[in-house]
C-alpha positions in Angstrom: -24.3 -41.1 57.8 -25.1 -41.7 61.5 -21.8 -43.5 61.9 -19.8 -40.6 60.4 -18.6 -38.0 63.0 -20.2 -34.6 62.7 -16.8 -32.9 62.0 -16.2 -35.3 59.1 -19.6 -34.6 57.6 -19.0 -30.8 57.9 -15.5 -31.2 56.3 -17.0 -33.2 53.5 -19.6 -30.4 52.8 -16.8 -27.8 52.8 -14.8 -29.9 50.3 -17.8 -30.3 48.1 -18.4 -26.5 48.2 -14.8 -26.0 47.2 -15.2 -28.4 44.3 -18.3 -26.6 43.2 -16.4 -23.3 43.4 -13.7 -24.8 41.3 -16.1 -25.8 38.5 -17.7 -22.3 38.5 -14.4 -20.5 38.4 -13.2 -22.8 35.6 -16.3 -22.3 33.5 -16.1 -18.5 33.7 -12.4 -18.2 33.2 -12.4 -20.5 30.2 -15.3 -18.7 28.5 -13.9 -15.2 29.4 -10.5 -15.8 27.7 -9.5 -13.4 25.0 -9.4 -15.6 22.0 -7.1 -13.3 20.0 -4.5 -13.2 22.9 -4.8 -17.0 23.3 -4.0 -17.5 19.6 -1.1 -15.2 19.9 0.3 -17.1 22.9 -0.2 -20.4 21.0 1.8 -19.0 18.1 4.5 -18.0 20.5 4.8 -21.6 21.7 3.2 -21.1 25.1 2.6 -24.7 26.5 -0.3 -23.9 28.8 -2.0 -21.8 26.1 -1.8 -24.7 23.6 -3.4 -27.1 26.2 -6.1 -24.5 26.9 -6.8 -24.0 23.2 -7.2 -27.7 22.6 -9.8 -27.8 25.3 -11.6 -24.7 23.9 -11.6 -26.2 20.4 -14.3 -28.6 21.9 -16.2 -26.1 24.0 -19.2 -28.3 24.3 -17.1 -31.1 25.9 -15.7 -28.6 28.5 -19.0 -27.1 29.3 -20.7 -30.5 29.7 -17.9 -31.7 32.0 -18.1 -28.5 34.1 -21.9 -28.5 34.3 -22.2 -32.2 35.1 -19.6 -31.9 37.9 -21.1 -28.7 39.3 -24.7 -30.0 39.4 -23.7 -33.4 40.9 -21.7 -31.6 43.7 -24.4 -29.0 44.4 -27.0 -31.8 44.7 -24.8 -33.8 47.0 -24.3 -30.7 49.2 -28.0 -30.2 49.5 -28.6 -33.9 50.3 -25.8 -33.9 52.9 -27.0 -30.8 54.7 -30.6 -31.9 54.7 -29.6 -35.3 56.1 -27.6 -33.6 58.8 -30.6 -31.3 59.7 -33.0 -34.3 59.8 -30.6 -36.2 62.0 -30.2 -33.3 64.4 -33.7 -31.8 64.5 -36.0 -34.5 63.1 -38.5 -34.1 60.2 -39.3 -30.5 61.0 -40.7 -28.6 58.0 -39.4 -25.2 59.4 -35.9 -26.6 60.0 -35.8 -28.1 56.4 -36.9 -24.7 54.9 -34.2 -22.8 56.9 -31.6 -25.5 55.9 -32.5 -25.2 52.2 -32.2 -21.4 52.4 -28.8 -21.6 54.1 -27.5 -24.1 51.5 -28.8 -22.0 48.6 -27.1 -18.9 50.1 -23.8 -20.7 50.5 -23.9 -22.1 47.0 -24.9 -18.7 45.4 -22.3 -16.7 47.4 -19.3 -19.1 47.7 -19.9 -21.4 44.7 -21.3 -19.0 42.1 -20.8 -15.2 42.6 -17.3 -15.1 44.2 -15.8 -17.8 41.9 -17.3 -16.3 38.8 -16.2 -12.8 39.6 -12.6 -14.2 40.2 -12.8 -16.3 37.0 -13.8 -13.2 34.9 -11.2 -10.9 36.6 -8.2 -13.3 36.2 -9.4 -15.4 33.3 -6.0 -16.1 31.7 -4.2 -17.0 34.9 -6.9 -19.3 36.2 -7.8 -20.9 32.8 -4.1 -21.9 32.2 -3.9 -23.4 35.7 -7.2 -25.4 35.6 -6.9 -26.6 32.0 -4.8 -29.6 33.0 -7.4 -30.7 35.6 -10.3 -30.1 33.3 -8.6 -32.2 30.6 -8.4 -35.2 33.0 -12.1 -34.7 34.0 -13.2 -34.6 30.4 -11.3 -37.8 29.6 -12.6 -39.5 32.8 -16.3 -38.9 32.0 -16.1 -38.8 28.2 -18.7 -41.5 27.6 -21.2 -39.5 29.7 -20.3 -36.2 27.9 -20.7 -37.9 24.4 -24.2 -39.2 25.4 -25.4 -35.9 26.7 -24.0 -33.9 23.7 -25.7 -36.4 21.4 -29.1 -35.7 23.1 -28.4 -31.9 23.0 -27.5 -31.9 19.3 -30.6 -34.0 18.5 -32.8 -31.4 20.3 -31.0 -28.6 18.4 -31.8 -30.3 15.1 -35.4 -30.7 16.0 -35.6 -27.0 17.0 -33.6 -26.0 13.8 -30.9 -24.3 15.9 -27.6 -23.9 14.1 -24.7 -23.7 16.6 -22.0 -23.9 13.9 -22.5 -20.2 12.8 -19.5 -18.1 13.8 -20.0 -14.6 15.1 -18.0 -12.1 13.1 -16.5 -8.9 14.5 -17.7 -5.8 12.7 -15.6 -2.7 12.0 -17.8 -0.8 14.4 -17.0 -3.3 17.2 -13.3 -3.1 16.5 -13.6 0.7 16.5 -15.3 0.6 19.9 -12.5 -1.8 21.2 -9.8 0.6 20.0 -11.6 3.6 21.7 -11.9 1.7 25.0 -8.4 0.3 24.9 -5.7 1.7 27.1 -2.9 -0.3 25.4 -2.4 2.3 22.6 -1.4 5.9 23.1 -3.9 8.6 22.1 -1.9 9.2 18.9 -2.0 5.6 17.7 -5.6 5.3 18.7 -6.5 8.3 16.5 -4.6 6.7 13.6 -6.6 3.5 13.9 -9.9 5.3 14.2 -9.0 7.5 11.3 -8.3 4.3 9.3 -11.9 3.1 9.8 -13.2 6.6 8.9 -11.1 6.5 5.7 -13.4 3.8 4.4 -16.3 6.2 4.4 -14.6 9.0 2.6 -14.8 9.5 -1.1 -11.9 11.1 -3.0 -14.0 14.3 -3.1 -13.6 14.6 0.6 -9.8 14.8 0.5 -9.0 16.4 -2.9 -7.9 20.0 -3.6 -10.8 21.5 -5.6 -10.1 22.8 -9.1 -10.3 26.4 -8.0 -7.5 26.0 -5.5 -5.1 23.9 -7.6 -1.7 25.5 -8.0 -0.8 24.9 -11.7 1.4 26.4 -14.5 -0.2 28.1 -17.5 2.3 27.3 -20.2 1.1 30.3 -22.2 2.7 32.6 -19.7 6.1 34.1 -20.3 9.1 32.1 -19.1 10.0 34.7 -16.5 6.6 34.3 -14.7 6.8 30.5 -14.9 10.4 30.5 -13.5 9.3 32.8 -10.6 6.4 30.5 -9.9 8.6 27.4 -9.9 11.1 29.1 -7.5 8.3 29.9 -5.0 6.5 26.6 -5.3 5.8 24.4 -2.2 5.0 21.3 -4.2 7.2 18.6 -5.8 4.9 18.4 -8.8 2.7 20.8 -10.7 -0.1 20.4 -13.2 0.7 22.2 -16.5 -2.1 23.4 -18.7 -2.6 25.5 -21.8 -5.0 28.5 -21.7 -7.2 27.0 -18.9 -6.9 24.3 -16.4 -9.5 22.1 -18.2 -6.9 21.6 -20.9 -4.0 19.9 -19.0 -0.9 18.9 -20.8 0.9 16.9 -18.1 2.7 16.8 -14.8 5.9 18.7 -14.2 8.4 17.4 -11.7 9.9 20.5 -10.1 13.2 18.7 -9.3 13.8 18.2 -13.0 13.7 21.9 -13.7 16.2 23.0 -11.0 19.3 22.6 -13.2 17.7 24.5 -16.0 16.6 27.3 -13.7 20.1 27.6 -12.2 21.8 28.1 -15.6 18.9 30.2 -17.0 18.3 27.8 -19.8 14.6 27.0 -18.9 12.2 27.5 -21.8 8.7 26.5 -22.9 9.9 23.7 -25.1 12.1 22.3 -22.2 9.0 22.3 -19.9 7.0 20.5 -22.6 9.7 17.9 -22.9 9.8 17.3 -19.1 6.1 16.7 -18.7 4.9 13.2 -17.7 1.5 11.6 -18.3 -1.4 12.6 -16.0 -2.9 9.9 -13.8 -6.7 10.4 -14.0 -8.9 9.3 -11.1 -12.8 8.8 -11.2 -14.7 11.2 -9.0 -16.6 8.7 -6.9 -13.8 6.3 -5.8 -13.3 5.9 -2.1 -10.2 7.3 -0.4 -9.1 3.9 0.9 -9.4 2.3 -2.5 -7.4 5.1 -4.1 -4.7 4.7 -1.5 -4.4 1.1 -2.7 -4.3 2.2 -6.3 -1.6 4.8 -5.6 0.5 1.9 -4.2 -0.3 -0.5 -7.0 0.6 2.0 -9.7 3.5 3.6 -7.9 1.9 7.0 -8.3 1.7 9.9 -5.8 -0.6 12.4 -7.5 -3.7 12.2 -9.7 -6.3 14.5 -11.3 -10.0 13.9 -10.4 -12.4 13.9 -13.3 -16.2 13.5 -13.4 -18.3 11.3 -15.7 -17.9 13.9 -18.4 -14.1 14.0 -18.2 -14.1 17.5 -16.7 -11.5 18.2 -14.0 -12.9 18.5 -10.5 -9.7 18.6 -8.4 -6.4 17.1 -7.6 -5.3 14.6 -4.9 -1.9 13.4 -3.7 -0.9 10.5 -1.6 -0.1 12.9 1.2 -3.7 14.2 1.1 -5.0 10.7 1.9 -2.3 9.9 4.5 -3.1 13.2 6.3 -6.5 11.8 7.0 -4.8 9.1 9.0 -1.9 10.8 10.8 -2.7 14.5 10.6 -1.2 17.2 8.5 2.5 17.0 7.5 4.8 19.8 8.5 5.7 20.2 4.8 2.2 21.3 3.9 1.7 24.8 2.4 1.5 27.4 5.2 -2.1 28.3 5.9 -1.8 30.8 8.7 -4.3 33.1 6.9 -6.9 30.4 7.0 -7.2 30.8 10.7 -6.8 34.5 11.4 -8.7 35.5 14.5 -10.2 39.0 15.2 -10.5 40.7 18.6 -14.0 39.3 19.1 -12.8 35.7 18.8 -14.2 35.2 15.2 -12.0 33.2 12.7 -11.7 35.0 9.3 -12.0 32.2 6.8 -11.9 31.6 3.0 -15.4 30.1 2.3 -13.8 27.5 0.0 -12.2 25.8 3.0 -12.9 22.0 3.4 -15.5 21.2 6.1 -13.5 18.1 7.3 -10.5 20.3 7.8 -12.6 22.8 9.8 -14.0 20.0 11.9 -10.6 18.6 12.6 -8.8 21.9 13.3 -11.5 24.1 14.9 -13.6 21.2 16.5 -16.7 22.3 14.7 -19.4 19.7 14.1 -20.5 20.3 10.5 -22.1 17.5 8.5 -19.8 16.5 5.6 -22.1 14.0 3.8 -23.6 16.4 1.3 -21.5 19.6 1.1 -17.7 19.4 1.2 -16.8 23.1 1.6 -18.0 25.9 3.8 -19.3 27.7 0.8 -21.3 24.7 -0.4 -22.8 24.1 3.1 -23.9 27.7 3.4 -25.5 27.8 0.0 -27.2 24.5 0.6 -28.5 25.8 4.0 -29.7 29.1 2.7 -30.8 27.8 -0.7 -29.4 31.0 -2.2 -26.2 33.0 -2.6 -26.9 35.6 0.0 -25.8 39.2 0.4 -22.9 39.9 2.8 -23.7 40.5 6.5 -26.1 37.5 6.7 -25.5 35.6 10.0 -26.5 32.0 10.6 -26.0 29.4 13.3 -25.2 25.9 12.0 -24.2 23.0 14.3 -21.9 24.4 17.0 -20.8 27.6 15.1 -22.1 31.1 14.4 -21.2 32.1 10.8 -21.3 35.7 9.4 -21.0 36.0 5.7 -18.6 38.9 4.9 -18.0 38.7 1.2 -19.8 37.2 -1.8 -19.9 37.5 -5.6 -22.3 36.4 -8.3 -21.3 32.8 -8.1 -20.2 32.0 -4.5 -19.6 33.0 -1.0 -16.0 34.2 -0.7 -15.2 34.8 3.0 -16.9 34.4 6.3 -16.4 35.1 10.0 -16.9 32.0 12.2 -17.1 31.5 15.9 -17.3 28.1 17.6 -19.8 28.1 20.4 
């Protein structure tokens, strides 16, 4: 080293530091790559992406090459700087300590922190550019890499460490990624989040309960039935005899239009137009029922419990509304959200809790009770008299009307 000019030695140290920075940047950028985007670019025929993926398919080879190169260079830098210090100042312990501290600071700042921050920030750009050089390095020192990897795998076997297990992405992690993503608009993000929530919902959460089903009693006179059909908001109606627990079938409103126009509609005609009812078990999940609707080419079904008794009715639109929000063709429900002068909403107590949470931003638990009436009875353990006032979650609720069997109406204010 004594025969080499001081400037040449300094230049050599700077070059080694640059190589060390290169290895650090390469390691971080390769490991920080978005694997899903990389696979997408490979499928699109991106040449550099293909080369990079081939390298990452053997991650242990890339890491071994990078770490071998980085450690050899960092060791050389330390030796060269120490030799320079000894040549200039002699074997002085204080000088050696200061020199070691300076070298460590240079390596940490310029060969570790700065390169790794850049590698993480611009992972795709850097990884695609360095992949060609890394491939050459891996080929050049492949015998060394194979030897080291063999020793490492032997140690893993001795310690019973399985490195072949793949980490899977859970729905919760995907949900968090969607929430944090700025790629999608708020509307599309909400749809994706609602899709994950749909898996948790049973059909009970989205159905129209039996007490609120609009249906036709075929025992009525034909004038009343015709009037009901003319004012109906639905495409299909359930038809029953005497009471709704004795359904006869489903009537397609469109099929009755011509009969209504020429005043030829009669009870026998209605019976002839009925189609078979599609029955749905009570505890099926909403996402599973969505699939069944598609498989069976159905759009409406009647929910029954284990005893075969009707619990409610659900349509394809009811499930889809959980994803995209209510359709503009829904039945008008202005009265559901009437507000008095004190800021209280006047509500029918049979209203669905999920609907309230969605529209009024309340925070009611929907795991046990499904309706406002059910939640209040569960909370109070009784059917109370009117004028009882309670605070549940983020809402104050005043019961305004009850009967022997249920709470009928309430006043609600969101806090």
